[in-house]
C-alpha positions as CSV (number, residue, x, y, z in Angstrom):
1,M,35.8,-10.8,-17.4
2,S,38.3,-13.7,-17.1
3,K,37.1,-17.0,-15.6
4,A,39.5,-16.6,-12.6
5,K,38.3,-13.1,-11.8
6,S,34.7,-14.3,-12.0
7,Q,35.3,-17.2,-9.6
8,F,37.2,-14.8,-7.2
9,L,34.2,-12.5,-7.2
10,N,31.8,-15.4,-6.5
11,I,34.0,-16.3,-3.5
12,V,33.9,-12.7,-2.3
13,W,30.1,-12.6,-2.5
14,L,29.9,-15.8,-0.5
15,F,32.3,-14.4,2.1
16,I,30.2,-11.2,2.4
17,G,27.1,-13.3,2.8
18,T,28.7,-15.1,5.7
19,G,29.6,-11.7,7.3
20,M,25.9,-10.7,7.1
21,L,25.0,-13.7,9.2
22,V,27.2,-12.8,12.1
23,S,24.8,-12.1,15.1
24,Y,24.9,-10.6,18.6
25,P,23.4,-13.3,20.8
26,T,21.6,-12.8,24.1
27,P,22.7,-14.0,26.6
28,L,26.2,-12.7,25.7
29,S,28.2,-15.5,24.1
30,S,31.2,-15.8,21.8
31,D,30.5,-19.5,20.9
32,N,27.6,-19.3,18.5
33,R,27.7,-16.0,16.6
34,L,27.0,-17.7,13.3
35,L,25.0,-20.7,14.5
36,S,22.4,-18.5,16.4
37,T,21.2,-17.0,13.1
38,N,17.7,-18.1,12.3
39,S,16.6,-19.7,9.0
40,Y,14.6,-16.6,7.9
41,T,17.7,-14.4,8.0
42,V,19.6,-17.0,6.0
43,I,16.9,-17.0,3.3
44,M,16.6,-13.2,3.3
45,V,20.4,-12.8,2.9
46,A,20.6,-15.4,0.2
47,L,17.8,-13.8,-1.8
48,W,19.2,-10.3,-1.3
49,L,22.6,-11.4,-2.6
50,A,21.2,-13.3,-5.5
51,V,19.3,-10.2,-6.7
52,I,22.4,-7.9,-6.2
53,Y,24.6,-10.5,-8.0
54,Y,22.1,-10.7,-10.9
55,L,21.8,-6.9,-11.3
56,S,25.6,-6.6,-11.2
57,R,25.8,-8.9,-14.2
58,K,23.0,-7.2,-16.0
59,W,23.6,-3.5,-15.4
60,I,26.7,-1.3,-15.3
61,I,26.5,-0.1,-11.7
62,K,28.9,2.7,-10.8
63,I,29.4,3.3,-7.0
64,T,29.7,7.0,-5.9
65,K,31.0,8.4,-2.6
66,L,27.5,9.2,-1.5
67,D,26.6,5.5,-2.0
68,V,29.5,4.5,0.2
69,I,28.6,7.0,2.9
70,G,25.0,5.9,2.9
71,G,26.0,2.2,3.1
72,V,28.4,2.8,5.9
73,I,25.9,4.8,7.9
74,L,23.1,2.3,7.5
75,S,25.5,-0.6,8.4
76,F,26.6,1.3,11.5
77,F,23.0,1.8,12.7
78,Y,22.0,-1.8,11.8
79,N,24.8,-3.4,13.7
80,F,24.9,-1.1,16.7
81,T,21.2,-1.5,17.2
82,F,21.6,-5.2,17.7
83,M,24.8,-4.7,19.6
84,I,23.4,-2.3,22.1
85,S,20.3,-4.4,22.7
86,A,22.3,-7.6,23.1
87,G,22.5,-9.0,26.6
88,L,19.3,-7.2,27.8
89,D,17.1,-9.7,29.6
90,D,15.1,-10.0,32.8
91,S,18.3,-9.8,34.9
92,N,19.7,-6.8,33.1
93,R,17.1,-4.1,32.5
94,G,17.4,-0.5,31.5
95,I,19.5,1.3,28.9
96,T,22.9,-0.3,29.1
97,L,25.8,-0.9,26.8
98,V,26.6,-4.5,27.7
99,G,26.5,-5.3,24.1
100,T,29.9,-3.7,23.6
101,Y,31.0,-7.1,24.9
102,Y,31.2,-8.0,21.2
103,L,33.8,-5.3,20.6
104,N,36.0,-5.5,23.7
105,H,35.7,-9.1,25.0
106,S,38.3,-10.5,22.7
107,L,40.2,-9.8,19.5
108,L,38.2,-12.6,17.7
109,D,34.8,-11.0,18.8
110,C,36.0,-7.6,17.7
111,M,37.1,-9.0,14.3
112,F,33.7,-10.8,13.9
113,S,31.8,-7.5,14.6
114,I,34.0,-5.5,12.2
115,F,33.6,-8.2,9.6
116,A,29.8,-8.0,10.0
117,M,29.8,-4.2,9.7
118,L,32.0,-4.3,6.6
119,S,29.8,-6.9,4.9
120,W,26.6,-5.0,5.6
121,A,28.3,-1.8,4.5
122,F,29.4,-3.4,1.2
123,V,25.9,-4.9,0.4
124,L,24.0,-1.7,1.4
125,T,26.4,0.4,-0.6
126,Y,25.8,-1.8,-3.7
127,T,22.1,-1.8,-3.0
128,I,21.9,2.0,-2.9
129,A,23.9,2.2,-6.1
130,A,21.7,-0.4,-7.8
131,L,18.5,1.5,-6.8
132,R,20.0,4.8,-7.9
133,T,21.0,3.2,-11.3
134,Y,17.4,1.8,-11.7
135,C,15.8,5.2,-10.8
136,I,18.0,7.0,-13.3
137,S,17.7,4.6,-16.2
138,K,14.3,3.0,-15.7
139,L,12.1,5.1,-13.5
140,Q,9.9,7.6,-15.3
141,L,8.6,10.7,-13.5
142,K,5.8,11.0,-15.9
143,E,3.0,8.4,-16.0
144,T,4.1,6.8,-19.2
145,Y,2.8,3.2,-18.6
146,S,-0.8,2.0,-18.7
147,S,-2.3,0.6,-15.6
148,P,-5.5,-1.4,-14.7
149,H,-8.2,0.8,-13.2
150,P,-7.8,1.2,-9.4
151,F,-11.2,-0.4,-8.9
152,K,-10.1,-3.5,-10.8
153,I,-7.0,-3.7,-8.6
154,L,-9.2,-3.2,-5.6
155,G,-11.5,-6.0,-6.7
156,C,-8.6,-8.4,-7.1
157,M,-7.2,-7.3,-3.7
158,M,-10.5,-7.8,-1.9
159,L,-10.9,-11.2,-3.5
160,I,-7.5,-12.3,-2.0
161,W,-8.2,-10.5,1.3
162,S,-11.5,-12.3,1.6
163,L,-9.7,-15.5,2.5
164,T,-8.4,-13.8,5.6
165,I,-11.7,-11.9,6.3
166,I,-13.8,-15.1,6.1
167,T,-11.3,-17.2,8.1
168,Y,-11.1,-14.7,11.0
169,Y,-14.7,-13.4,10.9
170,P,-15.8,-11.2,12.6
171,G,-12.2,-9.9,13.0
172,Q,-9.6,-9.3,15.7
173,I,-9.5,-6.6,18.4
174,S,-6.1,-5.4,19.7
175,W,-5.6,-4.5,23.3
176,D,-5.6,-0.8,22.5
177,A,-8.8,-1.1,20.6
178,L,-10.5,-3.0,23.4
179,R,-9.6,-0.1,25.8
180,Q,-11.1,2.3,23.2
181,F,-14.4,0.4,23.2
182,C,-14.4,0.5,27.0
183,E,-13.8,4.2,27.0
184,F,-16.5,4.9,24.4
185,E,-19.1,2.9,26.4
186,G,-17.9,4.1,29.8
187,R,-17.5,0.5,30.9
188,H,-17.6,0.0,34.7
189,L,-15.6,-2.8,36.3
190,A,-17.4,-3.5,39.6
191,Y,-14.8,-5.9,41.0
192,L,-12.2,-3.1,40.6
193,N,-14.5,-0.3,41.3
194,F,-13.2,1.4,38.2
195,T,-15.0,3.1,35.3
196,Y,-13.4,3.9,32.0
197,T,-13.6,7.6,31.1
198,P,-12.7,9.3,27.8
199,T,-9.0,10.0,27.4
200,N,-6.6,10.7,24.6
201,H,-4.3,7.9,25.6
202,Q,-5.5,6.4,22.3
203,P,-6.7,9.0,19.8
204,W,-10.2,10.0,20.8
205,F,-11.0,10.8,17.2
206,V,-10.4,7.2,16.4
207,T,-12.3,6.0,19.5
208,L,-15.4,7.9,18.3
209,I,-15.2,6.2,14.8
210,F,-14.7,2.7,16.2
211,G,-17.3,3.0,18.9
212,S,-19.9,4.5,16.6
213,L,-19.4,1.9,13.8
214,F,-19.6,-0.9,16.4
215,K,-22.8,0.4,17.8
216,I,-24.4,0.6,14.4
217,G,-23.5,-2.9,13.5
218,Q,-24.5,-4.2,16.9
219,K,-28.0,-2.6,16.6
220,L,-28.4,-3.9,13.1
221,V,-27.5,-7.5,13.8
222,N,-25.5,-8.4,16.9
223,T,-22.2,-7.9,18.7
224,N,-20.2,-9.9,16.2
225,F,-21.5,-7.9,13.3
226,G,-20.6,-4.7,15.3
227,V,-17.0,-5.9,15.3
228,F,-17.3,-6.8,11.6
229,T,-18.7,-3.3,10.8
230,V,-15.4,-1.8,12.0
231,V,-13.4,-4.4,10.2
232,L,-15.3,-3.7,7.0
233,F,-14.7,0.0,7.3
234,Q,-11.0,-0.5,7.8
235,T,-10.8,-3.0,4.9
236,I,-12.5,-0.6,2.5
237,I,-10.4,2.5,3.5
238,T,-7.1,0.7,3.4
239,G,-8.0,-1.3,0.3
240,I,-8.8,1.8,-1.7
241,I,-5.6,3.5,-0.6
242,Y,-3.4,0.5,-1.4
243,S,-5.1,0.0,-4.8
244,I,-4.5,3.7,-5.8
245,A,-0.8,3.3,-4.6
246,T,-0.5,0.2,-6.8
247,S,-1.9,2.0,-9.8
248,V,0.5,5.0,-9.3
249,V,3.5,2.7,-9.1
250,W,2.2,0.7,-12.1
251,K,2.0,4.0,-14.2
252,K,5.3,5.4,-13.1
253,V,7.5,2.3,-12.9
254,G,5.8,-0.2,-15.2
255,K,4.1,-3.6,-15.1
256,L,6.8,-5.3,-13.0
257,G,6.7,-2.6,-10.3
258,G,2.9,-2.6,-10.3
259,I,2.7,-6.4,-9.9
260,L,5.3,-6.5,-7.1
261,T,3.4,-3.7,-5.3
262,F,0.1,-5.5,-5.7
263,I,1.6,-8.7,-4.3
264,L,3.0,-6.8,-1.3
265,F,-0.4,-5.1,-0.4
266,A,-2.4,-8.3,-1.2
267,S,-0.2,-10.4,1.1
268,P,-1.3,-11.8,4.5
269,V,0.7,-9.1,6.2
270,F,-1.7,-6.4,5.1
271,S,-4.9,-8.5,5.1
272,T,-4.4,-9.5,8.7
273,Y,-3.8,-5.8,9.6
274,A,-7.0,-4.9,7.8
275,I,-9.1,-7.3,9.9
276,T,-7.5,-6.3,13.2
277,I,-9.2,-3.3,14.8
278,D,-6.4,-1.0,15.8
279,K,-5.6,2.7,15.2
280,S,-2.4,1.6,13.4
281,T,-4.3,-0.2,10.6
282,I,-5.7,3.0,9.1
283,Y,-2.7,5.0,10.2
284,Y,-0.3,3.0,8.0
285,A,-2.7,3.3,5.0
286,L,-2.9,7.1,5.6
287,C,0.9,7.2,5.6
288,V,0.8,5.9,2.0
289,A,-2.1,8.3,1.1
290,Y,-0.2,11.2,2.6
291,Y,2.9,10.6,0.4
292,L,0.8,9.9,-2.6
293,V,-0.9,13.3,-2.4
294,F,2.3,15.0,-1.5
295,L,4.0,13.6,-4.7
296,K,0.9,14.6,-6.7
297,L,1.3,18.2,-5.4
298,L,5.0,18.1,-6.4
299,D,4.2,16.9,-9.9
300,S,1.6,19.6,-10.3
301,A,4.0,22.3,-9.0
302,K,6.6,21.1,-11.6
303,Q,4.0,21.4,-14.3
304,G,2.9,24.8,-13.1
305,V,-0.6,23.6,-12.2
306,N,-2.4,24.6,-9.0
307,S,-5.4,22.5,-8.0
308,S,-7.6,23.5,-5.1
309,Y,-8.9,20.0,-4.9
310,E,-5.4,18.5,-4.4
311,Y,-4.6,21.1,-1.6
312,L,-8.0,20.3,0.1
313,L,-7.3,16.6,-0.1
314,Y,-3.8,17.1,1.3
315,L,-5.2,19.0,4.3
316,I,-7.9,16.4,5.0
317,I,-5.4,13.5,4.9
318,S,-2.9,15.5,7.0
319,F,-5.6,16.2,9.6
320,S,-6.6,12.5,9.7
321,F,-3.0,11.4,9.6
322,L,-2.1,13.5,12.6
323,N,-5.2,12.7,14.6
324,L,-4.6,9.0,14.1
325,G,-1.0,9.3,15.2
326,M,-1.4,11.2,18.4
327,T,-1.4,9.0,21.5
328,Q,-0.8,11.5,24.3
329,N,-1.6,10.6,27.9
330,I,-3.8,13.6,28.3
331,S,-7.3,13.3,29.7
332,S,-10.1,14.6,27.5
333,S,-12.1,17.4,29.1
C-alpha cells in the first residue's frame, strides 16, 4: 500500500469516528450535536476504531453482502432508537416522533443524521466481517485448548469479588426484592391499612427462595446475616456458572478469549450484581447457563451422542430460567 493511500485511509477512519459521535440531544437542538457527546462515548469509539484499524492491518478481511446488510440494519436501529427517544422529557410524554426533527428540521441536520448512519453502518459492517473472519480462521468448534479447572477459575473470581462483597456487606436489596420480602412475610403497613399478599408480580418461585434463605440466616445470626445468606447464595450460583462459561470459552477459543472472558465476569459490573438481591442477578447467570447447555447438546448431536444427563440438565435450567423471567401481574391463588 502506497504512503498516500495509507494516509488517505487514516483520514477516512478519523472522519468515520467523527460521524459516530453525532448525537440526538434532548431538548431538541441543532447547535451541539457533536459537543453533547459524553467522554465515555468518545473513549468507546476511539478504542473500537483502534481495534478495527489494527485488525484491518493484521488480517485480510473480505466484506460480503450479508456483512453490509447486517451493518446497515444495526446502524438503522441504533440511530433511530436515539432519534425517536430524542425530545422526550417531562413536557412531552408518550410515544411520539418528535425526534424526526433531526431529519426534517434543516438540510444540515438531515446531513448530520445521514452522516452518523453511514459511519455506524461502515464500522458495524467491518466489525461483523472481522468477527466472521476470526470465527472462520481462529475459532475451533472442538475443545482443542487446555483450560484451568473451573474451580480454579471460580476461586480467582471469588477472590476478586470478595473486595465488593466485604465492602458492601451484608449486601444490597433492590426495590423489587424488598417487595418480595414483604410478600413472603405478609408485612402489614398499619398507617396505610395495607397488607402484602403473595402475588406473581415478581416470580413467586424466586420470592420463596429469597424469603426462605433470609429466614434461615436471620435465625442463625441476625437480620444482616439473613441478607448476606441470600447474597452468598447468589454469589455461589452465579460464580459457578460464569466460571464454567469462562472455561468453555478458554477451551474453544484459546487463552486470550478465556482471559478476556474472565476479566469481564470478574469485573465490578458482575460482582455488584452478585451482591444485589434481585431476581435479575440469577436470571442473567441462567441465561449464560441455558446457552452453554444448549451448545453442549448441539455438539453432542453433531457427534451422534445422546446424553440423558444433558437433556435433564437442559430441562432443569429451562424451568428455572422461565420461572425467574416471568413477572406477570397475576395474583397467586
